N, C-alpha and C positions, 0 to 999 in steps of 0.2 A: 230509786227505791219505789215500790208499788204499795200504796196505802189504800186498801179496800174500804167500802162503806161499813159502818157499825150495824149490827143486828140487836134488836131489842133495847135500843138505846132510849133513855127517858127523853122524848121529845113530843111535838105535837102531832106528828105525821108518822108514817111507816107501819110495818106489820111486824108483829112478833106472836110467838106462841108460848105463854107463860104457865107452865105446868104446875109449879109449886110456889108458895109464899116462902118469904125468908125463914119464918118460923118452921115450916115444913121441911126445908133444905137443912136447917139446923137439926131437926129430929132424925133425918137421914144420916147426917154426919154423926150424930151421937150413936146410932145404931151401928154404923160402920165401925166406929171406935171400939164398941163393945165386942164385936165380931173379932176385930184384929186383937184385942186384948185377951179374951177368954177363949175363943175358938182357935184362932191363929191361921197362919197359912203354911203350906208344906214347900219346903225349899229342897230341891234335890241335890243341889250343888253345895259341897263343903266349904268352898271358898265363901260363897255368898253368905252362909251360916256364919262363918268366922267374922265376916265383916259386920254383920248385923248384931252378933253377940258383943263384938267391940264397941258398938255404937249405943248399946244399952238394951237390946231386945233380949227376950228370954228363949233359949233354944233347948228343945227336949232331944237329948242325944239318941233316944230310942226310936222316936217317931219322925225326927226331922222337921217337927212342926215348930214354927217360929211364932212367938206372940210378942206384941207390939205394946209397950207402954203409950198411953194417949199423948203425953207430952212429946214423944218421940215422932210421932205421925205428924202432929201439928207444927213442929219444928221443921220437918222435911217439907211440908207445904209452903211454909213461909220462905224457905231459903231457895226454892226452885223459882226461876225468873218468871214473871208474868208476860213478858214480851221477849221474842227472840227474832233476830234478823235472819231469814233463810236466804243465804247467798247463793247467786248465780255465777256462772263463769262470767257472764256479761253483768257487771254491777247495776246496769239499768234494769235488769230483770230481778233484783232483790225483791224479797217479799216479807213485809213486816208482819210477823205472826203475833196474834194476841190482842189485848185490849178490845175484846168483843168484836173484832173485825171479821167479816165473813169472807172466805176465799174458796176456791175450788181446785180439786185435782182430779185426774182420771181414776177410774177403778181398776184394781188389780187382785189377783194375777190370772188372767185368762190362760187357758191351756189349749183352746181351739180357735180358729179363725176361718172366716169366710174368705177363700182366696179371691183377691181382687181381679184377677185375671180369668180364672176357670169358674168361679161362683160356687166351687165346692168347699165343703167343711173340711178342714184338715187340721193337724197337730201344728202348733206354733214352732218357728225356728228362730235361730238368732237374728236374721235379717229382719223378721218382723219385729223384734225389740228395738232394732235401730230405726226402722220406719215409724214405729209408734212414738219414738222420742222426737223425731223430726216433725211428726204431725202436731204434737203437744207444744212444741217450740214455737209452731206458727200460730197457734190458737191463743188470741188475747184473753179469752174468758177463762182460761185455765192458768193458774197462778204457779203451780209447782207440779213436777213430774213424779209420779209412783210407777215403778216398773209394771207396765200394763200387761205384758205377756211374758212367758218364760221360753228360753232357747231350748228345744228338746233334741236338736241335731247334734249336741255336744256331750261331751262327758258329764253324766248328771252329777257326779260328785263335786264337780267344779262349776256347775251351772250358774250359781250366784255370781261367780266372778265373770263369767262370759256376759251374763246379763248386765253387770256393772260397766264392763268396758264398752257394751253396745250402747247404753243410753247416755253414759258420761260423755261420750264421744260425738253425741248427736243431738244435744239439747244445750242451750245457754241458761236453762232455768235450773233451780234448786231441785235436787233429786232426793226421793225417799226409797230405800231399798230394804227388802226383807233378805238378810244374808243367810239365815239359816242358822249359824253358830258362830262363836267368837273367832275361831280361826278364820272362816270365810269372810267375816266381818273386816277381820285385820287386812285381808287381801283387798277388799274393796276400798278400805281406807288408804292403802298404799297406792292404789290406782288414782284415787282423788288427789292425793299428795302430789303424785307425779304431774297430774295436770295443773295443780295450783302452784307448782314451784317448789315443793318441799313441805315436810310436815308442820313446820312452824308457820308458813303461809296458810296451811289448811286450817291450823288452829285459829289464826286471826280471822279468816273468811271460810267457814266450812261450806262446801258445796254439796255436801251429801248429809242426810239424816237416816235413820235406820228404825224400821218398825219391829217389834217383837211382841209375841202374844203369850199371856199366862193361859193356863188350862182351867176351865171351870169345872168344878167349884174349887176355888181355893188353892191353886197348885202352880207354882212357879218351877218349871222343869230347867235343867242345866243349860240348853241352848238358850232359853229366856234370859237367865241371869247373866250368862257369859256376854250377851250383847249389852245388857245395861251396865255391866262393870266396865267393859271396854270402852263404851261411849263416854262414860263419865272420866275415864282416864285419857282419852283422846280429845275430849272437849267438843264432841259432835252431839246433836240432839237425838235423844231415844224417844220414840213415841211408844208407850206402853199401851196396847190396844188389845182389850179382851173381847171375847164373844160369849158372854153368859146367855143361855137360852132360857127365856121365862117358860116355866112349865116343863122344863128339862133339867138342866144343870143349875137352874136358879128358880126361886118362888115365882108363881104364876102372876102375882101382883106386881104392879109397876114399881112401887116403893120397893118392895122386897127384892126384885131384880136389880134395882139400883143399888142397894145395900151390897150385895154380892159383888156386882160389877166394880163399885167403889173400893171395896177391900182389896181385890185383886190389883187394881190400878195403883192404889196408893201404896200397897206393899212394895210394888216395883219402883214407885218414886222414892220411897224411903230408902230403899237400897242404893240407887243412884246417888242421892243426897249424902248417904253414909260414906260413899267411896269419896265424893268431892262436893262440898257444898257449894250451891250455885250453879251445878251443872245443868244445861237446859234439858227439859224433859217436857212430855206432851200428854195429856189426858185422853187416851184413845178409846174408841168405841165401835165395834162391829155387834154389839149386843142387840138382840132382836127376839121375838117369841119363836118357840118351836111350834111348828105345824104338827099336832098330835096324831093327825090322820095320815099325812104323807111322811112324817118323821123327817121334815127338812126345815131349814133355817129361813124364816119368812122376810128376808131383806128385801125393803121396798114396800112392805105392808103399811097400813095406817098406823098400827101399834109400834112398829119400828120407829116411825116419824115422832111418836110421843115419847119414846124411849130416848131418842136423840135429842129432843127437847129438853129432856130431864138431864141428860148428860151435859149439854151445853150450859144448862143452869147450874149444876153442880160445879162445872169448871169455872164458871164465873163467880160463884160464891167462894171458890178457893183462889181466885184470880191466877189461874193457870189456863195456858192455850189449849184447846181441844181440837179433836178429829173425830168426826162421826162418819160412818159409812151408810149408804142407802141409795136408793134408787127413786 
């Protein structure tokens, strides 16, 4: 098992970026609880609404808005595990997630690639997915694999299954996958189970995890909630990763953006814990500023790094493993 170095650890050496004090993080937490209790989050899927209502949430049948009592949110935060072993096909490639340790993955999902032979820019194909997995498997500095590119030479309705087959067959590291919806996710789980020796073996040592994205502001669509629910039932980790845009779908201020981001991610975590307490979940972020001149997401900007530091601080405050995107 690989255990990486700590970040922001209280010690005499090292470098960390501390955006907020504990009191300020508490204020962001309280503001988030206020949004979840009084504004609420839109849940498109009826099953998700029923699960949350059964766990104590208040559901408006006319608007499909779900409101969360503060105790329900805080109970879900406490029940989600702070550390998770991300298992690889090779146990020596297992990666211990959490406890303020910093690890790295590749970025995804690319739709174009510079052909290694011709030097021309072209659309990615299934072979590129396979080769990206081989490359990441070789690189010691990358701890887990995220599907790097997509297979555009296959039936696009089944593309996530082709992607899963390609990368699961070509890396011994743990894999993160954006499956699209619950049905396609189940297909990817079945593939991983076949590799692991059955669903019971996969539950003991999950070699795959899943990313899913709420839609800002404050909306969890059916595809997102299907993945959260299926992940909890299958015993695989789900990374609830939102991309609130500061100045667009979220307030322009750092604290205000983090409140919207926090509400979206925590509402997904509450859903997962309502299905099965103790199910592993991740506090994910692609949140960044909106470039108001170009109308683009400024991933890789200095402000994005500041937001990432704030997200990491919040996840540490909650004792939850985090995932932040940037360049």
